[in-house]
C-alpha angles and dihedrals in degrees: 000000000000118000136172116233135178102248091178130007116246130053127017090266087074091070120096138188110231139171115250132174114267105254126236120223114255126210109312094010137110128210115228126200098219122235097168139005124200120229107218139185092250088059089059093048092050092046092053089056094243091132097044089111087062094060104274112140137189109274090047116149107230129221136075108200134042139169127209144097126314109238101173141006134210128232115300095026123114108253090217086083089073110104095016123124110237148169112233136189111220097188119245093326145016099075105103090077143096093241122029134187123216138170110268090232089060095056125098125191114239118234119235110273096030112116122221089240093054090047094058092041089058110022102086099018095054093052095048091047091050097048094035089062090046090051088054089052090236113189132188113276095030123122118245132197117197109200110205097016102168098078123080093265094050092045092053092047090052092052096045093046092051092045089048092061102260114179089222134001112202122184136194114218141150106248145025090242091058090046091056091051091050091050088056087056095050109284115140099186129036119203135177121253092275091057094253125133139144091248097038114148114241092244146341136236092209134025119190107195121199093169113052107171131124096319096055097101092055089066093063086076088062095059120103118230107290088018121156129216118195120188110210098167143018108207089141092055131247122334117251116280116266106019102148090091088075090061092046090052087056092045096131092059092064095227123180128212124190143158125224132205124178086222087082093060119088113251092237090058094047090048091053092050093046092049091051093046093048088054091047090057092053088052092049094246094118131032123223106200116213110191097190141339116229134174116256092253089062093063089115090058090049090056092047088056090048092050091049092053091240098131124101106184118344137326112225125206122213121201 
């Protein structure tokens, strides 16, 4: 089967389409014939080599979520999964392929009417947005800033915060056109990437940060007393070291800083949220934004678009 690997860490040119043996599902796994693969921010971070210290090596197969049809199951898995269309989490790799394996507990059946592209635009992003807001103890009436709102994770956070009764939903983004699209999804204030804007609220109760990077500490100043910042992504790279001094300087405002990973949420809880969100998309209550559909062999182009900040929503690869 065809697969996309990181031949050399760095730019998109270090990616390569190769032929690999089609995997067989091990105990507790399913094999999925892939219809669509989501291109996520974590794929970009891995490809750059930023996570090499955590065990990622050159030759790594990118991709963490796919949608398609189960064609085989391993020992211990109910055979009724065979033939069903599903969304599946492949971990932090193994998704840019024609046939993917995934743990059965990380597979969710797709409802009729939900496309494979919409499933991978929503599957991971919706769960992180949902539990990220919960991790920030977001409550109705509070003001929320979504930093880096134009990707699939930011878009889902905007929608869920607005539907959850936020008093204001501000976003940082790179253009007025993107701002208009985010307003249509529930944003009330549109700011530039630095957080500046003519109608910028004075402060926020909650900041959900998809970006991290060098500018992260400057956003502590935008939190209200007792405000909470939760970092759910790091597409902008690591924050400066050290940056905790900024929080200490603002000690008397009782600010909170946290990170959030969906890895800390039980699989049963994530499955319940995904199932509900997939159904909400089919009813038109949530929007899964697909920026572009590209063939698998164009994965390098997808990453160039990601690096250039051209993507609104999610690019989806098709084998």
